N, CA, C and O atoms as a printed pandas DataFrame, in Angstrom:
     atom_number atom_name residue_name chain_id  residue_number  x_coord  y_coord  z_coord
0              1         N          MET        A               1    6.043   99.209   39.640
1              2        CA          MET        A               1    7.568   97.792   38.794
2              3         C          MET        A               1    8.471   98.991   39.346
3              4         O          MET        A               1    8.012  100.081   39.689
4              5         N          SER        A               2   10.091   98.561   39.390
5              6        CA          SER        A               2   10.378   99.249   39.379
6              7         C          SER        A               2   11.740   99.528   38.116
7              8         O          SER        A               2   12.043   98.480   37.545
8              9         N          PHE        A               3   12.257  100.331   37.820
9             10        CA          PHE        A               3   12.987  100.629   36.921
10            11         C          PHE        A               3   13.806   99.655   36.485
11            12         O          PHE        A               3   14.065   99.454   35.298
12            13         N          TYR        A               4   14.433   98.734   37.858
13            14        CA          TYR        A               4   15.513   97.175   37.636
14            15         C          TYR        A               4   14.319   95.890   37.283
15            16         O          TYR        A               4   14.636   94.826   36.750
16            17         N          GLU        A               5   12.918   96.248   37.702
17            18        CA          GLU        A               5   12.512   95.254   37.104
18            19         C          GLU        A               5   12.171   95.496   35.729
19            20         O          GLU        A               5   12.224   94.694   34.797
20            21         N          THR        A               6   11.864   96.536   35.718
21            22        CA          THR        A               6   11.119   97.004   34.224
22            23         C          THR        A               6   12.604   96.077   32.936
23            24         O          THR        A               6   12.539   95.360   31.937
24            25         N          LEU        A               7   13.533   96.572   33.625
25            26        CA          LEU        A               7   14.364   96.345   32.676
26            27         C          LEU        A               7   14.868   94.282   32.693
27            28         O          LEU        A               7   14.875   93.565   31.693
28            29         N          ARG        A               8   15.187   93.880   34.014
29            30        CA          ARG        A               8   14.898   92.327   33.981
30            31         C          ARG        A               8   13.678   91.763   32.722
31            32         O          ARG        A               8   13.726   90.745   32.031
32            33         N          HIS        A               9   12.580   92.898   32.760
33            34        CA          HIS        A               9   11.539   92.063   32.286
34            35         C          HIS        A               9   11.415   92.115   30.241
35            36         O          HIS        A               9   11.079   91.389   29.306
36            37         N          LEU        A              10   11.765   93.027   30.416
37            38        CA          LEU        A              10   12.245   93.119   28.846
38            39         C          LEU        A              10   13.599   92.554   28.535
39            40         O          LEU        A              10   13.741   92.074   27.410
40            41         N          ALA        A              11   14.497   92.542   29.269
41            42        CA          ALA        A              11   15.637   91.539   28.982
42            43         C          ALA        A              11   15.990   90.569   28.870
43            44         O          ALA        A              11   17.013   90.191   28.299
44            45         N          ASP        A              12   14.646   89.563   29.770
45            46        CA          ASP        A              12   13.884   88.292   29.373
46            47         C          ASP        A              12   13.374   87.667   28.678
47            48         O          ASP        A              12   13.735   86.507   28.475
48            49         N          SER        A              13   12.288   88.263   28.033
49            50        CA          SER        A              13   11.516   88.028   26.838
50            51         C          SER        A              13   11.776   88.396   25.536
51            52         O          SER        A              13   11.779   87.758   24.483
52            53         N          TYR        A              14   12.163   90.450   26.025
53            54        CA          TYR        A              14   12.801   90.739   24.159
54            55         C          TYR        A              14   13.934   90.203   24.024
55            56         O          TYR        A              14   14.160   89.621   22.962
56            57         N          GLY        A              15   15.163   90.260   25.268
57            58        CA          GLY        A              15   16.496   90.119   24.661
58            59         C          GLY        A              15   16.470   88.571   24.124
59            60         O          GLY        A              15   16.376   88.374   22.913
60            61         N          LEU        A              16   16.530   87.788   24.782
61            62        CA          LEU        A              16   16.541   86.897   24.524
62            63         C          LEU        A              16   15.616   86.621   22.819
63            64         O          LEU        A              16   16.061   85.862   21.958
64            65         N          VAL        A              17   14.399   87.372   22.676
65            66        CA          VAL        A              17   13.643   86.850   21.243
66            67         C          VAL        A              17   15.260   87.553   20.660
67            68         O          VAL        A              17   15.977   86.672   20.183
68            69         N          ALA        A              18   15.972   89.159   20.639
69            70        CA          ALA        A              18   16.485   89.647   20.313
70            71         C          ALA        A              18   17.789   88.313   19.382
71            72         O          ALA        A              18   18.024   87.768   18.304
72            73         N          ILE        A              19   18.325   88.445   21.031
73            74        CA          ILE        A              19   19.837   87.369   20.861
74            75         C          ILE        A              19   19.298   86.381   20.371
75            76         O          ILE        A              19   20.164   85.709   19.810
76            77         N          PHE        A              20   18.070   85.823   20.264
77            78        CA          PHE        A              20   18.078   84.318   19.201
78            79         C          PHE        A              20   18.201   84.873   18.079
79            80         O          PHE        A              20   19.382   84.898   17.734
80            81         N          SER        A              21   16.972   85.685   16.792
81            82        CA          SER        A              21   17.038   86.064   16.397
82            83         C          SER        A              21   18.404   86.827   15.279
83            84         O          SER        A              21   18.260   87.139   14.096
84            85         N          LEU        A              22   19.522   86.952   16.023
85            86        CA          LEU        A              22   20.490   87.211   15.612
86            87         C          LEU        A              22   21.410   86.395   15.065
87            88         O          LEU        A              22   22.126   86.474   14.067
88            89         N          TYR        A              23   21.285   85.764   15.737
89            90        CA          TYR        A              23   22.311   83.888   15.836
90            91         C          TYR        A              23   21.658   83.865   15.009
91            92         O          TYR        A              23   22.226   84.345   14.028
92            93         N          LEU        A              24   19.940   83.313   14.648
93            94        CA          LEU        A              24   19.184   82.948   13.787
94            95         C          LEU        A              24   20.217   83.753   11.733
95            96         O          LEU        A              24   20.867   83.064   10.946
96            97         N          ILE        A              25   19.954   85.018   11.635
97            98        CA          ILE        A              25   20.481   85.855   10.684
98            99         C          ILE        A              25   22.456   85.467   10.815
99           100         O          ILE        A              25   22.600   84.692    9.869
100          101         N          LEU        A              26   23.031   85.534   11.084
101          102        CA          LEU        A              26   24.298   85.373   11.385
102          103         C          LEU        A              26   24.173   83.578   10.672
103          104         O          LEU        A              26   24.456   83.197    9.535
104          105         N          CYS        A              27   23.975   83.278   11.118
105          106        CA          CYS        A              27   24.012   81.579   11.251
106          107         C          CYS        A              27   23.596   81.739    9.105
107          108         O          CYS        A              27   24.371   81.291    8.260
108          109         N          LEU        A              28   22.737   82.201    8.888
109          110        CA          LEU        A              28   21.677   81.901    8.159
110          111         C          LEU        A              28   22.504   82.481    6.502
111          112         O          LEU        A              28   22.726   82.035    5.376
112          113         N          TRP        A              29   22.763   83.959    7.451
113          114        CA          TRP        A              29   24.199   84.505    6.286
114          115         C          TRP        A              29   24.746   84.121    4.964
115          116         O          TRP        A              29   24.855   84.887    4.007
116          117         N          HIS        A              30   25.014   83.120    4.984
117          118        CA          HIS        A              30   26.077   82.333    4.696
118          119         C          HIS        A              30   26.042   81.567    3.499
119          120         O          HIS        A              30   26.828   81.163    2.642
120          121         N          PHE        A              31   23.855   81.484    3.987
121          122        CA          PHE        A              31   23.414   80.532    3.016
122          123         C          PHE        A              31   22.006   80.973    1.945
123          124         O          PHE        A              31   21.232   80.278    1.287
124          125         N          ARG        A              32   22.152   82.698    2.185
125          126        CA          ARG        A              32   21.186   83.356    0.578
126          127         C          ARG        A              32   21.867   83.112   -0.578
127          128         O          ARG        A              32   22.814   82.335   -0.708
128          129         N          PRO        A              33   21.493   83.618   -1.197
129          130        CA          PRO        A              33   21.868   82.876   -2.954
130          131         C          PRO        A              33   23.350   84.101   -3.174
131          132         O          PRO        A              33   24.398   83.493   -3.392
132          133         N          GLY        A              34   23.458   85.233   -3.146
133          134        CA          GLY        A              34   24.175   85.801   -3.436
134          135         C          GLY        A              34   25.381   85.870   -2.725
135          136         O          GLY        A              34   26.378   86.551   -2.963
136          137         N          ALA        A              35   25.081   84.807   -1.516
137          138        CA          ALA        A              35   26.604   84.723   -1.256
138          139         C          ALA        A              35   27.351   83.746   -1.717
139          140         O          ALA        A              35   28.483   84.214   -1.603
140          141         N          GLY        A              36   27.477   82.471   -2.258
141          142        CA          GLY        A              36   28.674   82.104   -2.937
142          143         C          GLY        A              36   29.646   82.797   -3.541
143          144         O          GLY        A              36   30.757   82.449   -3.140
144          145         N          ARG        A              37   29.663   83.732   -4.436
145          146        CA          ARG        A              37   31.250   84.599   -4.966
146          147         C          ARG        A              37   31.915   85.553   -3.257
147          148         O          ARG        A              37   32.563   86.596   -3.332
148          149         N          HIS        A              38   31.651   85.063   -2.275
149          150        CA          HIS        A              38   32.035   85.403   -1.007
150          151         C          HIS        A              38   32.101   84.418   -0.295
151          152         O          HIS        A              38   32.382   84.648    0.881
152          153         N          VAL        A              39   31.999   83.762   -0.478
153          154        CA          VAL        A              39   32.155   81.891    0.496
154          155         C          VAL        A              39   33.761   80.744   -0.419
155          156         O          VAL        A              39   34.649   80.060    0.092
156          157         N          ASP        A              40   33.415   81.073   -1.901
157          158        CA          ASP        A              40   34.179   81.015   -2.649
158          159         C          ASP        A              40   35.245   82.285   -2.537
159          160         O          ASP        A              40   36.097   81.898   -1.738
160          161         N          ALA        A              41   35.492   83.272   -2.863
161          162        CA          ALA        A              41   36.787   84.064   -2.058
162          163         C          ALA        A              41   38.052   83.335   -0.611
163          164         O          ALA        A              41   39.215   82.931   -0.583
164          165         N          ALA        A              42   36.485   83.589    0.760
165          166        CA          ALA        A              42   37.317   82.993    1.471
166          167         C          ALA        A              42   37.727   81.467    1.620
167          168         O          ALA        A              42   38.777   80.908    1.935
168          169         N          LYS        A              43   36.861   81.167    1.374
169          170        CA          LYS        A              43   37.162   79.095    0.835
170          171         C          LYS        A              43   38.946   79.432    0.844
171          172         O          LYS        A              43   39.739   79.314    1.779
172          173         N          HIS        A              44   39.123   79.775   -0.231
173          174        CA          HIS        A              44   40.440   79.611   -1.104
174          175         C          HIS        A              44   41.295   81.337   -0.385
175          176         O          HIS        A              44   42.249   81.537   -1.136
176          177         N          SER        A              45   41.253   82.269    0.495
177          178        CA          SER        A              45   42.057   83.175    0.622
178          179         C          SER        A              45   43.080   82.435    1.541
179          180         O          SER        A              45   43.387   83.454    2.159
180          181         N          ILE        A              46   43.756   81.588    2.050
181          182        CA          ILE        A              46   44.313   80.840    2.766
182          183         C          ILE        A              46   45.456   80.541    1.352
183          184         O          ILE        A              46   46.649   80.846    1.341
184          185         N          PHE        A              47   44.806   79.974    0.408
185          186        CA          PHE        A              47   45.222   79.575   -0.695
186          187         C          PHE        A              47   47.516   81.170   -1.035
187          188         O          PHE        A              47   48.741   81.075   -1.102
188          189         N          LYS        A              48   46.177   82.386   -1.097
189          190        CA          LYS        A              48   46.279   82.975   -1.241
190          191         C          LYS        A              48   47.750   83.266   -1.684
191          192         O          LYS        A              48   48.228   83.095   -2.805
192          193         N          ASP        A              49   48.181   83.600   -0.893
193          194        CA          ASP        A              49   50.060   84.188   -1.334
194          195         C          ASP        A              49   50.975   82.350   -0.865
195          196         O          ASP        A              49   52.120   82.120   -0.476
196          197         N          ASP        A              50   49.935   81.524   -1.119
197          198        CA          ASP        A              50   50.855   79.937   -1.341
198          199         C          ASP        A              50   51.487   80.226   -2.285
199          200         O          ASP        A              50   50.908   80.971   -3.076
200          201         N          HIS        A              51   53.156   79.722   -2.699
201          202        CA          HIS        A              51   53.399   80.107   -3.363
202          203         C          HIS        A              51   54.892   78.671   -3.244
203          204         O          HIS        A              51   55.755   78.905   -2.398
204          205         N          ASP        A              52   55.044   77.372   -4.073
205          206        CA          ASP        A              52   55.770   76.107   -3.855
206          207         C          ASP        A              52   57.276   76.599   -3.842
207          208         O          ASP        A              52   57.920   77.333   -4.592
208          209         N          GLY        A              53   57.534   75.997   -2.851
209          210        CA          GLY        A              53   58.914   76.140   -1.877
210          211         C          GLY        A              53   60.317   75.224   -2.986
211          212         O          GLY        A              53   61.542   75.345   -3.015
212          213         N          ASN        A              54   59.294   74.308   -3.792
213          214        CA          ASN        A              54   60.437   73.238   -4.293
214          215         C          ASN        A              54   60.964   73.905   -5.308
215          216         O          ASN        A              54   61.885   73.412   -5.959
């Protein structure tokens, strides 16, 4: 088997598993138990510098 075919085989099998695992980790990262404080901070960050112009 040539070097190209070996790399192609790794990318087709293990690369797909690695990318899918990374996708799941990044999607579920926000729902972990310790993330509530960070999620609340991000949720209200757009209003941090908001001043009433009235």
